C-alpha positions as CSV (number, residue, x, y, z in Angstrom):
1,M,15.4,6.4,-8.8
2,A,13.0,9.2,-6.4
3,T,11.2,7.2,-3.8
4,L,7.8,7.7,-3.0
5,I,8.7,5.1,0.1
6,D,10.5,6.7,2.6
7,R,11.0,4.4,5.6
8,R,12.2,0.7,5.3
9,T,9.9,-0.3,8.0
10,T,6.0,-0.4,7.8
11,E,4.0,1.1,10.8
12,A,1.9,-1.5,11.4
13,T,5.0,-4.8,11.6
14,S,8.8,-4.5,12.5
15,L,9.1,-6.3,9.1
16,L,12.1,-4.8,6.9
17,A,10.6,-4.7,3.5
18,R,13.6,-5.7,0.6
19,D,14.5,-3.4,-1.9
20,Y,12.6,-5.3,-4.9
21,Q,9.4,-5.2,-2.4
22,L,9.8,-1.4,-2.1
23,E,10.2,-1.2,-6.0
24,L,7.3,-3.1,-6.3
25,L,5.3,-1.4,-4.1
26,E,6.8,1.9,-5.9
27,V,5.4,0.6,-9.2
28,A,1.8,-0.2,-7.4
29,L,1.7,3.1,-6.1
30,K,1.9,4.6,-9.7
31,R,-0.5,2.2,-11.7
32,N,-2.1,-0.6,-11.7
33,T,-0.2,-3.9,-11.3
34,I,0.4,-7.9,-11.0
35,V,3.3,-8.4,-8.9
36,V,4.1,-12.0,-9.9
37,L,6.7,-13.9,-7.8
38,D,8.0,-17.2,-6.0
39,T,6.6,-18.6,-3.3
40,G,7.7,-16.9,-0.2
41,T,8.7,-13.3,-1.3
42,G,6.5,-11.3,0.1
43,K,3.9,-10.6,-2.7
44,T,1.5,-10.6,0.5
45,F,3.8,-8.7,1.9
46,I,4.0,-6.0,-0.7
47,A,0.0,-5.7,-0.9
48,I,-0.4,-4.9,3.0
49,M,2.2,-1.9,2.3
50,L,0.3,-1.2,-0.9
51,L,-3.5,-1.2,1.1
52,Q,-2.0,1.0,4.1
53,H,-0.6,3.4,2.1
54,L,-3.7,4.0,0.0
55,A,-5.5,3.4,3.6
56,N,-3.5,6.6,5.2
57,Q,-4.1,8.5,1.7
58,E,-7.4,8.1,2.3
59,N,-7.7,9.1,6.1
60,N,-5.8,12.2,5.6
61,R,-8.6,12.9,2.6
62,A,-11.7,12.2,5.1
63,V,-9.8,14.4,7.8
64,S,-10.0,17.3,5.2
65,A,-13.6,16.6,3.9
66,L,-14.5,16.6,7.4
67,G,-12.7,19.7,8.2
68,S,-14.6,21.0,5.0
69,G,-18.1,20.0,5.5
70,G,-17.8,17.2,3.2
71,T,-18.7,13.1,3.3
72,P,-15.4,10.7,3.3
73,R,-15.9,8.1,1.0
74,R,-15.1,4.8,1.7
75,R,-13.1,2.2,0.0
76,L,-12.7,-2.1,0.3
77,G,-9.8,-4.0,-0.1
78,V,-10.4,-7.3,-1.7
79,F,-7.9,-10.3,-2.0
80,L,-8.0,-12.9,-4.9
81,V,-6.5,-16.4,-3.8
82,N,-6.4,-19.0,-6.2
83,M,-6.9,-22.7,-4.0
């Protein structure tokens, strides 16, 4: 399977992503995804890696837009938690 994520460690932390977390991240990058895993298996970590990837893409687009005289769009990430 071709991988979208070449690095196993994230840029923001030194945490090491497990193979199943990277698989789920790749799925989430391709389509809307709801991740259901047991407590402590890294759902939040997967979400953070996804947001980090999307933010990096957005930053690259913003730099390109500014270079061509365009206005960058802003995005918002939201976590919903049932407490």
